[in-house]
N, C-alpha and C positions, 0 to 999 in steps of 0.2 A: 314365693320369693319375698324377702323383706325389702320394703321400699325405704330409701334413704330419707331421713326426716328433713334434711335441707331441701331436697327436691319438693317435698310436700309444702314446706314453707314458701318456696319460690312459686309453686303453682297457686297457692293462696294469695300471695301478693299480686301476681300477674292477673289472676281472675278479678281481684278487687280493682286493680287499676283499669282493667278492661271495662268493668261496670261503670267506673267513674267516667271514662272517656265517653261511653255511650250516654250516660246520664247528662253529661255536660252538653253533648250534641243535642240531646232532647231539650235541655233547658234553653239552649240558644235558639232553637227553632220555636219553642214555645214563647220566648220573649219577643220574637219577631212577629209570630202569627197569633199571639195571644190565645194559646190553648188549643190550637188546631190539632186534630188527631191524625197521626200517620202510622206507618209500620214500625216506628222506632220504639214505641211504648212496650209492646210485647218483648222485643229484643232487650230493652233495658231491664225489664223485670226478670227475664231469664238470666241475664248476666249478674244481676244482684243476687239472685238465688244461688247461682254457682259460686259467687264470691263468699256468700255466707257459709255454704257447705265446705269450701276449701278452708275458710278461716277456722271453722270448727275442727277440721282435721288437723290443721297446724296447731291449734290450741291444745288439742289432745296430745300431740307429740311433745309439745313443750311441757305439758303437765307430767309426762312420763320421763322427763329429764333430758330431752333432746337439747343440744346446744344450738343457739341461733347465731350464725355468723353475722358479721357486721353488715355486709351487703344486704342480707335478707332482712335484718332488723330495720335497715334504712328504707327498704321497699315497703315493709309493713307500716312504718311510720308515715310515709308519704301517702300510702293508700288510705290510712285512717284519716289523715288531714283532708284529703280530697273528698272522701265520702262524707265527712262531717260538713264540709262546705256545701256539697250538693244537696244533702239532706236539709240543711238549714235554708237553702235557697228555695227548694221545692215546698218545704213546710211553710215558709213565709208567704209564697204565692197562694198556696191552698187556703191559708187563714184569711187572706184578704179577699178571697173569692173573686168576684167580678169587679171589686173596688180598685181604685188606683190604676185604672186602665184608660187608655185613650177612648173617649167617647162613652165611658160608662156613666151610670147614674150615681146619685149620692150613695155613700157607704158609711158604715160605722167603724170607728177605731177608738183607741184609748190614748189619753195623755196622762203621764205620771208626773207629779210635782209635789211640793210641800203642801201639807193640808191647809195651812193658812192661805197660801196662794190659790189653792183650789177653790176655797170659799169666795175669794175675791173674783176669780174667773167666773164663777156661777152668777155673781151679781153684775159684773161689768162686761163679760165676754172676754175673748182673747185679745191681747195687745202684744205687739212685738217688744221684746226686751232683750236685745242682742247681747247686752253686757252680762246676762245671766245664763241663758241656755247656750251651752257649747261655746262659752266665751273664749276658751283657749284652743278650740278645735278649728284649725285652718283648712280642713278638708270638706266642710259642709257649708251649705248656704244659710242665709238668715230666714227664719220662718218658724212656724209652729211644729214642734217635733211630736210625732205620733208613733204608736206601735199597734199591731193588729189584735192583741189580746190582753187579758188581765195579768199575764205572767209578770211578776215583780222584777224590776231591774234595779241595779245598785245605785240609785240616786235618791236624794232627799233624806233628811234625818227623821222626819215625821211624814212619810209619804201618803199620798192619796191618789186614787185613780179616777179620772173623769171620762165617762163615755161621751163620745162626740159624734156629730154627724158632719161628714166632709162633703162639701158641695163642689169641689174641684174635679175636673175631668181629665185634663192632659198632664201626664207625668213622664218625666225622663226616668227610665228604669235601668238599674245597674245590678249586676250579680253581687258585687262587693265594692269596697272602697278603691281597690286597685283599678278596677275597670272604670270607676268614676274618675279617678285621677288621670287615667289615660285619656278619657274624654276631654277633661279640662285642659290638657296640655295643648289642645288645638287652639286655645285662646292665648295669643302672644302677650296680652296685658297680664293675665294670670301668671304666665311663665316668668315674666320679668319681676313681678311682685314676689314670687317665691324665691327667685335668685337673690333679690335684695334682702329678704328676710334671712336667708342662709348666710349672707355676708354679715348681717348684724349679729347673728348667733355666733359666728366664728370670731368676730371682733370681741364680743363679750367673753368668750372662752379664753382668748389670749390674754385679755386684761385681768381676768380673774386669776388665771394661772400665775401671772407676774406677782400679784399681791400675795397670793398664797405662798409662793416661793420666798418672798421677802419675810413673811411671818415665820416660816419654817427656819430660815437662816438665823433670824434673831433668837428664836427659841433654842436652836442648836447652840448658839453662842452662850446663852445662859446655862444650858445643861452642861456644856463642856468646860466652862470656866467659872462655875458658881463659887468654888473655893477661892478663886483668885480675885473675884469682883467684890467691890464694896457694896454695901446695901443700897446706897443711892444709885449706883450704876445698874444694879439689878432692877430697881424700881423704874429707872429711866427707860431701860430696855422693855420692861413690861408695859409701860405707857405707850411705847412705839407699837407694840403688838396690838394693844387695844385700839389705837387710832387706825391702824391698818385694817383691823376687823370691822370697825365702824365704816371705814371707806368702802370695804367690800359689801357690806349690807346696804349702804346707800346706792352703790352702783347696781346691785342686784335689784333693788326696788325700782330704780329708774328703768332698768332693762325690762322688768315685768310690765310696767306701765307702757313702755314703748312697744313691746310685743303685742299687748292687747290692742293697741291702736292699729298696728300693722295687720293683725289677724282680722280685726273688724273690717278693714279695707279690703282684705282678700275675700272675706265672706260676702261682702257687698258685690265684689266683682263676679264671684261665682253665681250669685243670684241674678245679677244683670245679664250675664252671658246666657244662662239657661232660660230666663224669661224672654230674651231676644229670639230664642228658638221657638217660642210659642208655647212653652210649658208653664204649668201653674204650680209645679212642685217636683220633688225628687223622691224616688223609692230606691233604697239600697236593701236588697233582699237578705244578704248575709253581712250584717254590720257587726264586726268585732269591736266591742267597746272596752271600757275599763273593767277591772275586777273579773276578767275572763267571760263577761257576758256576751252572748250572741243574740241579736234581735233584728227583725225586719224594721228598718227605720223609714218612716215617711215624713217628709218636710213639706208643708204647705206654705207658700209665700204669703198669701193674703190671709190675715187672721180672720177677716169677716166671712171667709168660706169654711171656717171650722166652728160649728155651733155646739156649745156645751149642753148636754142633755141632763146628766145627773152624775153625782159622785157615787162611785160603787163602794 
């Protein structure tokens, strides 16, 4: 009897989601127990194998021309995203080994930066420069940013990798930034600072829109009445547009400077809050950054605990 292709697609999506759920439970237990073994590992492996088999069947059906209904495509998309997150999380933990764990000994990691900066770090050691690393990232603390391996990430025009030794022991660990943000929402100071920043952004958006609307109205007047206007009138209106544009640029520059200050204050509060909990840094196992990169990010608060060994 011929099996309906939609059914096979559904089975593939459900099996994949089942595997994701089990892997997530496994990851959660591992995060709490730091790698303790229990019966969930064989089950997770079995579910992953079933998901792979079902995905191969579904892929074969699609290759034969089967139409994929919208609901099935949505399930497949969600399964792919979840599996990608879980794989990145487990991969990041595996690469760090016993490092970045509570009570662990020193471990090695990598810091990527500009080659010129790398040479300076090798001579002087690490120093905090919050205005440079993640200066517009209001979701991460202040510290030395590290990754577990030599895989290149999309930062620096002339990049270099520094192998470092990390002498920190206690890390607050999060599956991804969403989990990190949920954790930070327990800090009322952080919450109020984020609300204030959102207010500033909204105010900037409204002011910018008003100026842009004014420019468009003036330009529209020129376009619609060009044949009726004298040259001096067109020139006068053009000057108005230029002045409005200059006003918009000045306002935008002031806004960026203000946002940098606010973000720096937020990052200081994130650092203060986590340090007050007794941690020396943060690990985000599945950190989705710019340019589509996914990396396990470790941030060490005290630069003296990150020892540069050599440039790779």
